A tleap script that builds the chain and sets N, CA, C and O, in Angstrom:
source leaprc.protein.ff14SB
mol = sequence {
  NMET ALA TYR THR TYR LEU GLY LEU ALA ILE
  ILE ALA GLU VAL VAL ALA THR SER ALA LEU
  LYS ALA SER GLU GLN PHE THR LYS LEU ILE
  PRO SER LEU VAL VAL ILE ILE GLY TYR GLY
  SER ALA PHE TYR LEU LEU THR LEU VAL LEU
  ARG THR ILE PRO ILE GLY VAL THR TYR ALA
  VAL TRP SER GLY LEU GLY ILE VAL LEU VAL
  THR ILE ALA GLY ILE ILE LEU TYR ARG GLN
  ILE PRO ASP LEU PRO ALA ILE ILE GLY MET
  VAL LEU ILE VAL ALA GLY VAL VAL VAL ILE
  HIE ALA PHE SER ASN MET MET PRO CHIE
}
set mol.1.N position { -43.791 -5.363 -66.631 }
set mol.1.CA position { -44.270 -4.925 -66.057 }
set mol.1.C position { -45.087 -5.871 -65.053 }
set mol.1.O position { -45.880 -5.393 -64.241 }
set mol.2.N position { -44.818 -7.374 -65.173 }
set mol.2.CA position { -45.042 -8.368 -64.333 }
set mol.2.C position { -44.613 -8.399 -63.022 }
set mol.2.O position { -45.380 -8.528 -62.068 }
set mol.3.N position { -42.853 -8.232 -62.901 }
set mol.3.CA position { -42.668 -7.753 -61.552 }
set mol.3.C position { -43.087 -6.890 -60.766 }
set mol.3.O position { -43.330 -7.041 -59.569 }
set mol.4.N position { -43.222 -5.685 -61.578 }
set mol.4.CA position { -44.416 -4.344 -60.678 }
set mol.4.C position { -45.717 -4.668 -60.062 }
set mol.4.O position { -46.185 -4.281 -58.991 }
set mol.5.N position { -46.199 -5.450 -60.947 }
set mol.5.CA position { -47.257 -6.037 -60.323 }
set mol.5.C position { -46.993 -7.247 -59.464 }
set mol.5.O position { -47.974 -7.628 -58.825 }
set mol.6.N position { -45.967 -7.878 -59.325 }
set mol.6.CA position { -45.905 -9.097 -58.443 }
set mol.6.C position { -45.518 -7.960 -57.200 }
set mol.6.O position { -46.147 -7.950 -56.142 }
set mol.7.N position { -44.532 -7.127 -57.453 }
set mol.7.CA position { -44.214 -6.160 -56.103 }
set mol.7.C position { -45.128 -5.756 -55.220 }
set mol.7.O position { -44.940 -5.706 -54.005 }
set mol.8.N position { -46.364 -5.390 -55.921 }
set mol.8.CA position { -47.497 -4.278 -55.507 }
set mol.8.C position { -48.541 -5.550 -54.548 }
set mol.8.O position { -49.099 -5.487 -53.453 }
set mol.9.N position { -48.424 -6.762 -55.714 }
set mol.9.CA position { -49.258 -7.955 -55.086 }
set mol.9.C position { -48.422 -8.310 -53.978 }
set mol.9.O position { -49.341 -8.587 -53.207 }
set mol.10.N position { -47.452 -8.500 -53.348 }
set mol.10.CA position { -46.811 -8.774 -52.129 }
set mol.10.C position { -46.900 -7.725 -51.386 }
set mol.10.O position { -47.294 -8.081 -50.275 }
set mol.11.N position { -46.735 -6.624 -51.435 }
set mol.11.CA position { -46.559 -5.366 -50.832 }
set mol.11.C position { -48.553 -5.525 -50.317 }
set mol.11.O position { -49.110 -5.437 -49.223 }
set mol.12.N position { -49.006 -5.744 -51.513 }
set mol.12.CA position { -50.594 -5.788 -50.492 }
set mol.12.C position { -51.457 -6.798 -49.762 }
set mol.12.O position { -52.594 -6.704 -49.301 }
set mol.13.N position { -50.458 -7.931 -49.798 }
set mol.13.CA position { -50.630 -8.985 -49.122 }
set mol.13.C position { -49.791 -8.836 -47.771 }
set mol.13.O position { -50.439 -9.145 -46.771 }
set mol.14.N position { -48.659 -8.481 -47.575 }
set mol.14.CA position { -48.048 -7.854 -46.348 }
set mol.14.C position { -48.964 -6.847 -45.600 }
set mol.14.O position { -49.148 -7.065 -44.402 }
set mol.15.N position { -49.524 -5.832 -46.137 }
set mol.15.CA position { -50.270 -5.077 -45.642 }
set mol.15.C position { -51.426 -5.641 -44.680 }
set mol.15.O position { -51.687 -5.708 -43.478 }
set mol.16.N position { -51.963 -6.006 -45.921 }
set mol.16.CA position { -53.310 -7.242 -45.052 }
set mol.16.C position { -53.421 -7.996 -44.289 }
set mol.16.O position { -54.289 -8.006 -43.417 }
set mol.17.N position { -52.106 -9.213 -44.542 }
set mol.17.CA position { -51.604 -10.031 -43.324 }
set mol.17.C position { -51.287 -9.354 -42.081 }
set mol.17.O position { -51.742 -9.795 -41.026 }
set mol.18.N position { -50.361 -8.062 -42.112 }
set mol.18.CA position { -50.417 -7.152 -40.937 }
set mol.18.C position { -51.272 -6.770 -40.308 }
set mol.18.O position { -51.124 -6.522 -39.111 }
set mol.19.N position { -52.468 -6.609 -40.980 }
set mol.19.CA position { -53.725 -5.916 -40.381 }
set mol.19.C position { -54.845 -6.712 -39.589 }
set mol.19.O position { -55.664 -6.305 -38.766 }
set mol.20.N position { -54.579 -8.186 -40.187 }
set mol.20.CA position { -54.931 -8.912 -39.673 }
set mol.20.C position { -55.117 -9.039 -38.064 }
set mol.20.O position { -56.232 -8.984 -37.545 }
set mol.21.N position { -53.805 -9.231 -37.257 }
set mol.21.CA position { -54.381 -9.174 -35.895 }
set mol.21.C position { -54.872 -7.649 -35.526 }
set mol.21.O position { -56.039 -7.547 -35.147 }
set mol.22.N position { -54.216 -6.667 -35.593 }
set mol.22.CA position { -55.227 -5.622 -35.533 }
set mol.22.C position { -56.555 -5.605 -35.549 }
set mol.22.O position { -57.255 -5.016 -34.726 }
set mol.23.N position { -57.006 -6.359 -36.642 }
set mol.23.CA position { -58.839 -6.567 -36.628 }
set mol.23.C position { -59.240 -7.170 -35.763 }
set mol.23.O position { -60.462 -7.250 -35.883 }
set mol.24.N position { -58.847 -7.735 -34.799 }
set mol.24.CA position { -59.103 -8.460 -33.712 }
set mol.24.C position { -60.413 -9.396 -34.124 }
set mol.24.O position { -61.497 -9.156 -33.591 }
set mol.25.N position { -60.287 -10.374 -35.004 }
set mol.25.CA position { -61.149 -11.527 -35.665 }
set mol.25.C position { -62.119 -10.631 -36.262 }
set mol.25.O position { -63.259 -10.780 -35.821 }
set mol.26.N position { -62.003 -9.948 -36.941 }
set mol.26.CA position { -62.460 -8.756 -37.598 }
set mol.26.C position { -63.767 -8.232 -36.714 }
set mol.26.O position { -64.930 -8.132 -37.106 }
set mol.27.N position { -63.177 -7.905 -35.295 }
set mol.27.CA position { -64.301 -7.067 -34.635 }
set mol.27.C position { -63.972 -5.431 -34.985 }
set mol.27.O position { -64.816 -4.600 -34.651 }
set mol.28.N position { -62.594 -4.946 -35.737 }
set mol.28.CA position { -62.564 -3.439 -35.547 }
set mol.28.C position { -62.894 -3.302 -37.293 }
set mol.28.O position { -62.718 -4.108 -38.207 }
set mol.29.N position { -63.310 -2.250 -37.275 }
set mol.29.CA position { -63.770 -2.262 -38.489 }
set mol.29.C position { -62.549 -1.743 -39.946 }
set mol.29.O position { -62.495 -2.381 -40.998 }
set mol.30.N position { -61.620 -0.396 -39.632 }
set mol.30.CA position { -60.951 -0.104 -40.147 }
set mol.30.C position { -59.574 -0.886 -40.526 }
set mol.30.O position { -58.953 -0.543 -41.533 }
set mol.31.N position { -59.095 -1.986 -39.663 }
set mol.31.CA position { -58.477 -2.911 -39.868 }
set mol.31.C position { -58.805 -3.621 -40.706 }
set mol.31.O position { -58.084 -4.050 -41.606 }
set mol.32.N position { -60.307 -3.920 -40.475 }
set mol.32.CA position { -60.592 -5.424 -41.279 }
set mol.32.C position { -61.192 -4.975 -42.421 }
set mol.32.O position { -61.620 -5.914 -43.093 }
set mol.33.N position { -61.474 -3.415 -43.112 }
set mol.33.CA position { -61.440 -3.340 -44.570 }
set mol.33.C position { -59.891 -3.357 -45.100 }
set mol.33.O position { -59.782 -3.661 -46.287 }
set mol.34.N position { -58.868 -3.121 -44.507 }
set mol.34.CA position { -57.366 -3.122 -44.839 }
set mol.34.C position { -57.491 -4.645 -45.388 }
set mol.34.O position { -57.674 -4.880 -46.582 }
set mol.35.N position { -57.419 -5.276 -44.771 }
set mol.35.CA position { -57.259 -7.062 -44.810 }
set mol.35.C position { -58.009 -7.406 -46.354 }
set mol.35.O position { -57.519 -7.803 -47.411 }
set mol.36.N position { -59.393 -7.067 -45.967 }
set mol.36.CA position { -60.285 -7.337 -47.554 }
set mol.36.C position { -60.014 -6.717 -49.029 }
set mol.36.O position { -60.203 -7.258 -50.118 }
set mol.37.N position { -59.594 -5.625 -48.784 }
set mol.37.CA position { -58.811 -4.426 -49.798 }
set mol.37.C position { -57.555 -5.400 -49.939 }
set mol.37.O position { -57.262 -6.037 -50.951 }
set mol.38.N position { -56.956 -5.390 -48.874 }
set mol.38.CA position { -55.384 -5.635 -48.872 }
set mol.38.C position { -55.325 -6.847 -50.274 }
set mol.38.O position { -54.832 -6.685 -51.390 }
set mol.39.N position { -56.097 -8.183 -49.635 }
set mol.39.CA position { -56.126 -9.574 -50.411 }
set mol.39.C position { -56.668 -9.365 -51.333 }
set mol.39.O position { -56.144 -9.922 -52.298 }
set mol.40.N position { -57.777 -8.632 -51.628 }
set mol.40.CA position { -58.356 -8.474 -52.697 }
set mol.40.C position { -57.705 -8.050 -54.180 }
set mol.40.O position { -57.843 -8.457 -55.334 }
set mol.41.N position { -56.652 -6.656 -53.292 }
set mol.41.CA position { -55.691 -6.325 -54.434 }
set mol.41.C position { -54.823 -7.351 -54.616 }
set mol.41.O position { -54.900 -7.774 -55.769 }
set mol.42.N position { -53.983 -7.956 -53.911 }
set mol.42.CA position { -53.095 -8.881 -53.912 }
set mol.42.C position { -53.596 -10.369 -54.910 }
set mol.42.O position { -52.814 -10.954 -55.659 }
set mol.43.N position { -54.936 -10.737 -54.715 }
set mol.43.CA position { -54.933 -11.418 -55.969 }
set mol.43.C position { -55.553 -10.862 -56.883 }
set mol.43.O position { -55.552 -11.772 -57.712 }
set mol.44.N position { -56.074 -10.053 -57.337 }
set mol.44.CA position { -56.088 -9.272 -58.380 }
set mol.44.C position { -54.782 -9.167 -59.441 }
set mol.44.O position { -54.678 -9.459 -60.632 }
set mol.45.N position { -53.754 -8.568 -58.375 }
set mol.45.CA position { -52.554 -8.218 -59.026 }
set mol.45.C position { -51.813 -9.749 -59.606 }
set mol.45.O position { -51.087 -9.883 -60.591 }
set mol.46.N position { -52.192 -10.610 -58.811 }
set mol.46.CA position { -51.638 -11.886 -58.942 }
set mol.46.C position { -52.085 -12.391 -60.261 }
set mol.46.O position { -51.316 -12.964 -61.033 }
set mol.47.N position { -53.578 -12.131 -60.559 }
set mol.47.CA position { -53.752 -12.710 -61.879 }
set mol.47.C position { -52.920 -11.648 -62.864 }
set mol.47.O position { -52.386 -12.036 -63.903 }
set mol.48.N position { -52.892 -10.784 -62.583 }
set mol.48.CA position { -52.199 -9.708 -63.834 }
set mol.48.C position { -50.568 -10.645 -64.205 }
set mol.48.O position { -50.102 -10.933 -65.307 }
set mol.49.N position { -50.056 -10.910 -62.921 }
set mol.49.CA position { -48.615 -11.453 -63.015 }
set mol.49.C position { -48.619 -12.960 -63.837 }
set mol.49.O position { -47.697 -13.314 -64.572 }
set mol.50.N position { -49.800 -13.743 -63.571 }
set mol.50.CA position { -49.974 -14.803 -64.018 }
set mol.50.C position { -49.924 -14.992 -65.447 }
set mol.50.O position { -49.830 -16.148 -65.862 }
set mol.51.N position { -49.968 -14.102 -66.202 }
set mol.51.CA position { -50.265 -13.390 -67.814 }
set mol.51.C position { -48.770 -14.129 -68.265 }
set mol.51.O position { -48.666 -14.987 -69.141 }
set mol.52.N position { -47.660 -13.578 -67.449 }
set mol.52.CA position { -46.375 -13.871 -67.831 }
set mol.52.C position { -45.771 -14.670 -67.032 }
set mol.52.O position { -45.150 -15.608 -67.533 }
set mol.53.N position { -45.797 -14.512 -65.650 }
set mol.53.CA position { -44.298 -15.547 -64.826 }
set mol.53.C position { -45.370 -16.584 -64.648 }
set mol.53.O position { -46.534 -16.202 -64.526 }
set mol.54.N position { -45.075 -17.871 -64.623 }
set mol.54.CA position { -44.983 -19.306 -64.568 }
set mol.54.C position { -45.841 -19.028 -63.208 }
set mol.54.O position { -45.740 -17.913 -62.696 }
set mol.55.N position { -46.557 -19.866 -62.700 }
set mol.55.CA position { -47.421 -20.089 -61.720 }
set mol.55.C position { -46.895 -20.414 -60.359 }
set mol.55.O position { -47.109 -19.736 -59.354 }
set mol.56.N position { -46.204 -21.488 -60.413 }
set mol.56.CA position { -45.101 -21.723 -59.279 }
set mol.56.C position { -43.900 -20.698 -58.850 }
set mol.56.O position { -43.424 -20.503 -57.732 }
set mol.57.N position { -43.516 -20.015 -60.309 }
set mol.57.CA position { -42.308 -19.121 -59.536 }
set mol.57.C position { -43.149 -17.873 -59.164 }
set mol.57.O position { -42.777 -17.001 -58.379 }
set mol.58.N position { -44.361 -17.899 -59.847 }
set mol.58.CA position { -45.025 -16.572 -59.039 }
set mol.58.C position { -45.281 -16.494 -57.920 }
set mol.58.O position { -45.262 -15.384 -57.388 }
set mol.59.N position { -45.670 -17.869 -57.039 }
set mol.59.CA position { -46.035 -18.143 -55.862 }
set mol.59.C position { -44.384 -18.199 -55.236 }
set mol.59.O position { -44.004 -17.340 -54.439 }
set mol.60.N position { -43.826 -18.887 -55.526 }
set mol.60.CA position { -42.714 -19.026 -54.665 }
set mol.60.C position { -41.946 -17.676 -54.341 }
set mol.60.O position { -41.150 -17.777 -53.408 }
set mol.61.N position { -42.046 -16.368 -54.971 }
set mol.61.CA position { -41.592 -15.128 -54.761 }
set mol.61.C position { -42.453 -14.945 -54.004 }
set mol.61.O position { -42.165 -15.058 -52.813 }
set mol.62.N position { -43.804 -14.602 -54.369 }
set mol.62.CA position { -45.013 -13.842 -53.585 }
set mol.62.C position { -45.179 -14.665 -52.359 }
set mol.62.O position { -45.702 -13.955 -51.501 }
set mol.63.N position { -44.965 -15.794 -51.943 }
set mol.63.CA position { -44.891 -16.559 -50.701 }
set mol.63.C position { -43.750 -15.964 -49.901 }
set mol.63.O position { -43.914 -15.338 -48.854 }
set mol.64.N position { -42.198 -16.286 -50.660 }
set mol.64.CA position { -41.157 -16.043 -49.618 }
set mol.64.C position { -41.114 -14.767 -49.470 }
set mol.64.O position { -41.142 -14.491 -48.270 }
set mol.65.N position { -41.043 -13.598 -50.323 }
set mol.65.CA position { -41.069 -12.812 -49.866 }
set mol.65.C position { -42.075 -11.882 -48.755 }
set mol.65.O position { -41.795 -10.987 -47.958 }
set mol.66.N position { -43.178 -12.461 -49.069 }
set mol.66.CA position { -44.404 -11.875 -48.308 }
set mol.66.C position { -43.868 -12.700 -46.830 }
set mol.66.O position { -44.155 -12.145 -45.769 }
set mol.67.N position { -43.209 -13.820 -46.792 }
set mol.67.CA position { -43.330 -14.178 -45.307 }
set mol.67.C position { -41.606 -13.490 -44.381 }
set mol.67.O position { -41.346 -13.516 -43.178 }
set mol.68.N position { -40.844 -13.009 -45.423 }
set mol.68.CA position { -40.018 -12.338 -44.904 }
set mol.68.C position { -40.591 -11.088 -44.403 }
set mol.68.O position { -40.609 -10.984 -43.177 }
set mol.69.N position { -40.972 -10.306 -44.956 }
set mol.69.CA position { -41.743 -8.869 -44.770 }
set mol.69.C position { -42.628 -8.826 -43.903 }
set mol.69.O position { -42.523 -8.059 -42.946 }
set mol.70.N position { -43.657 -9.623 -44.061 }
set mol.70.CA position { -44.452 -9.851 -42.641 }
set mol.70.C position { -43.897 -10.336 -41.413 }
set mol.70.O position { -44.247 -9.811 -40.356 }
set mol.71.N position { -43.127 -11.215 -41.429 }
set mol.71.CA position { -42.147 -11.199 -40.067 }
set mol.71.C position { -40.950 -9.942 -39.851 }
set mol.71.O position { -40.366 -9.841 -38.773 }
set mol.72.N position { -40.716 -9.176 -40.795 }
set mol.72.CA position { -40.450 -7.643 -41.078 }
set mol.72.C position { -41.388 -6.724 -39.870 }
set mol.72.O position { -41.063 -6.364 -38.738 }
set mol.73.N position { -42.492 -6.556 -40.537 }
set mol.73.CA position { -43.877 -6.025 -39.944 }
set mol.73.C position { -44.214 -6.393 -38.720 }
set mol.73.O position { -44.858 -5.609 -38.023 }
set mol.74.N position { -43.851 -7.608 -38.254 }
set mol.74.CA position { -44.507 -8.349 -36.798 }
set mol.74.C position { -43.323 -7.886 -36.333 }
set mol.74.O position { -43.663 -7.384 -35.261 }
set mol.75.N position { -42.052 -7.712 -36.445 }
set mol.75.CA position { -41.277 -7.033 -35.487 }
set mol.75.C position { -41.459 -5.702 -35.322 }
set mol.75.O position { -41.338 -5.225 -34.193 }
set mol.76.N position { -41.685 -5.128 -36.100 }
set mol.76.CA position { -41.786 -3.568 -35.831 }
set mol.76.C position { -43.200 -3.091 -35.472 }
set mol.76.O position { -43.500 -2.056 -34.877 }
set mol.77.N position { -44.052 -4.101 -35.976 }
set mol.77.CA position { -45.701 -3.452 -35.099 }
set mol.77.C position { -45.854 -3.982 -33.618 }
set mol.77.O position { -46.047 -3.296 -32.614 }
set mol.78.N position { -45.693 -5.704 -33.726 }
set mol.78.CA position { -45.993 -6.163 -32.647 }
set mol.78.C position { -44.977 -6.820 -31.636 }
set mol.78.O position { -45.128 -7.579 -30.678 }
set mol.79.N position { -43.906 -6.241 -32.215 }
set mol.79.CA position { -42.991 -6.367 -31.399 }
set mol.79.C position { -42.554 -8.183 -31.320 }
set mol.79.O position { -42.342 -8.380 -30.124 }
set mol.80.N position { -42.398 -9.190 -31.900 }
set mol.80.CA position { -42.858 -10.165 -32.369 }
set mol.80.C position { -41.173 -10.842 -32.866 }
set mol.80.O position { -40.965 -10.934 -34.076 }
set mol.81.N position { -40.338 -11.170 -32.129 }
set mol.81.CA position { -38.772 -11.125 -32.456 }
set mol.81.C position { -38.620 -12.597 -32.943 }
set mol.81.O position { -38.731 -13.379 -31.999 }
set mol.82.N position { -38.378 -13.251 -34.245 }
set mol.82.CA position { -38.244 -14.352 -34.201 }
set mol.82.C position { -36.844 -15.022 -34.103 }
set mol.82.O position { -35.824 -14.545 -34.600 }
set mol.83.N position { -36.903 -15.965 -33.535 }
set mol.83.CA position { -35.341 -16.840 -33.129 }
set mol.83.C position { -34.539 -17.504 -33.845 }
set mol.83.O position { -35.176 -17.998 -34.776 }
set mol.84.N position { -33.778 -17.693 -33.877 }
set mol.84.CA position { -32.504 -18.154 -34.764 }
set mol.84.C position { -33.523 -19.182 -35.586 }
set mol.84.O position { -34.027 -18.774 -36.632 }
set mol.85.N position { -33.796 -20.412 -35.140 }
set mol.85.CA position { -34.397 -21.069 -35.956 }
set mol.85.C position { -35.244 -20.695 -36.931 }
set mol.85.O position { -35.212 -21.323 -37.989 }
set mol.86.N position { -36.021 -19.772 -36.791 }
set mol.86.CA position { -37.045 -19.000 -37.867 }
set mol.86.C position { -36.291 -18.457 -38.702 }
set mol.86.O position { -36.278 -18.749 -39.897 }
set mol.87.N position { -35.659 -17.702 -38.223 }
set mol.87.CA position { -34.548 -16.790 -38.961 }
set mol.87.C position { -33.935 -17.706 -40.276 }
set mol.87.O position { -33.997 -17.518 -41.491 }
set mol.88.N position { -33.369 -18.693 -39.517 }
set mol.88.CA position { -32.553 -19.699 -40.925 }
set mol.88.C position { -33.144 -20.081 -41.621 }
set mol.88.O position { -32.725 -20.318 -42.754 }
set mol.89.N position { -34.853 -20.395 -41.103 }
set mol.89.CA position { -35.703 -20.985 -42.150 }
set mol.89.C position { -36.152 -20.073 -43.425 }
set mol.89.O position { -36.407 -20.521 -44.543 }
set mol.90.N position { -36.189 -18.945 -43.104 }
set mol.90.CA position { -36.445 -17.640 -43.623 }
set mol.90.C position { -35.483 -17.684 -44.701 }
set mol.90.O position { -35.723 -17.774 -45.905 }
set mol.91.N position { -34.364 -17.608 -44.118 }
set mol.91.CA position { -33.236 -17.446 -45.195 }
set mol.91.C position { -33.119 -18.877 -46.241 }
set mol.91.O position { -32.690 -18.843 -47.394 }
set mol.92.N position { -33.536 -19.917 -45.633 }
set mol.92.CA position { -33.702 -20.922 -46.704 }
set mol.92.C position { -34.597 -20.675 -47.778 }
set mol.92.O position { -34.307 -20.839 -48.963 }
set mol.93.N position { -35.758 -20.254 -47.320 }
set mol.93.CA position { -36.978 -19.654 -48.410 }
set mol.93.C position { -36.314 -18.988 -49.256 }
set mol.93.O position { -36.227 -19.395 -50.415 }
set mol.94.N position { -35.752 -17.907 -48.875 }
set mol.94.CA position { -35.224 -17.066 -49.714 }
set mol.94.C position { -34.441 -17.416 -50.391 }
set mol.94.O position { -34.719 -17.161 -51.563 }
set mol.95.N position { -32.856 -18.275 -50.160 }
set mol.95.CA position { -32.108 -18.844 -50.889 }
set mol.95.C position { -33.324 -19.882 -52.016 }
set mol.95.O position { -33.172 -19.700 -53.224 }
set mol.96.N position { -34.029 -20.521 -51.739 }
set mol.96.CA position { -34.899 -21.310 -52.384 }
set mol.96.C position { -35.692 -20.316 -54.058 }
set mol.96.O position { -35.902 -20.730 -55.198 }
set mol.97.N position { -35.884 -19.152 -53.513 }
set mol.97.CA position { -36.620 -18.230 -54.790 }
set mol.97.C position { -35.447 -17.865 -55.171 }
set mol.97.O position { -35.554 -17.931 -56.396 }
set mol.98.N position { -34.052 -17.412 -54.872 }
set mol.98.CA position { -32.549 -17.062 -55.354 }
set mol.98.C position { -32.291 -18.475 -56.646 }
set mol.98.O position { -32.112 -18.301 -57.851 }
set mol.99.N position { -32.335 -19.465 -56.105 }
set mol.99.CA position { -32.225 -20.763 -56.773 }
set mol.99.C position { -32.759 -20.964 -58.017 }
set mol.99.O position { -32.111 -21.271 -59.017 }
set mol.100.N position { -34.413 -20.723 -57.930 }
set mol.100.CA position { -35.259 -20.899 -58.945 }
set mol.100.C position { -34.961 -19.682 -59.863 }
set mol.100.O position { -34.999 -19.958 -61.062 }
set mol.101.N position { -34.694 -18.491 -59.573 }
set mol.101.CA position { -34.716 -17.502 -60.208 }
set mol.101.C position { -33.521 -17.204 -61.019 }
set mol.101.O position { -33.563 -16.409 -61.958 }
set mol.102.N position { -32.129 -18.031 -60.554 }
set mol.102.CA position { -30.925 -17.924 -61.307 }
set mol.102.C position { -30.650 -19.084 -61.738 }
set mol.102.O position { -29.600 -19.043 -62.380 }
set mol.103.N position { -31.375 -20.754 -61.660 }
set mol.103.CA position { -30.767 -21.794 -62.577 }
set mol.103.C position { -32.012 -22.365 -63.051 }
set mol.103.O position { -31.937 -23.277 -63.874 }
set mol.104.N position { -33.581 -21.808 -62.499 }
set mol.104.CA position { -34.835 -22.898 -63.405 }
set mol.104.C position { -34.944 -22.939 -64.488 }
set mol.104.O position { -34.735 -21.823 -64.961 }
set mol.105.N position { -35.216 -23.787 -65.348 }
set mol.105.CA position { -35.811 -23.320 -66.929 }
set mol.105.C position { -37.040 -22.674 -67.153 }
set mol.105.O position { -37.359 -22.172 -68.231 }
set mol.106.N position { -37.883 -22.690 -65.908 }
set mol.106.CA position { -39.095 -22.139 -65.958 }
set mol.106.C position { -38.707 -20.569 -66.142 }
set mol.106.O position { -39.391 -19.853 -66.873 }
set mol.107.N position { -37.814 -20.177 -65.588 }
set mol.107.CA position { -37.227 -18.773 -65.949 }
set mol.107.C position { -36.648 -17.988 -66.972 }
set mol.107.O position { -35.427 -17.918 -66.829 }
set mol.108.N position { -37.112 -17.323 -68.028 }
set mol.108.CA position { -36.060 -16.776 -69.214 }
set mol.108.C position { -34.937 -16.237 -68.207 }
set mol.108.O position { -35.064 -15.660 -67.127 }
set mol.109.N position { -33.699 -16.648 -68.982 }
set mol.109.CA position { -32.546 -15.754 -68.363 }
set mol.109.C position { -31.616 -15.512 -69.711 }
set mol.109.O position { -30.587 -14.839 -69.639 }
savepdb mol mol.pdb
quit
């Protein structure tokens, strides 16, 4: 169940972060509410995840996948195309998350 909560937390964070630009510094009501509800939901779900998964691993997965998914949302919603160094950096972040899951003693194997 922890990974389900983590997946939902990531989705909530991606939705909230993506809505930040549309909120126009919190001057637009609906996008601003999406930001507030999205981040509130994400952090609540993270508290549930932390019952089972260590905080370092949780944060690595949450932030790593969040970066990649927010970048994809930026491409789709705002036409913000990452350059090659940005793509390489994101690949390295994802590789780090994979290394944690595959080899870390913090994770049950």
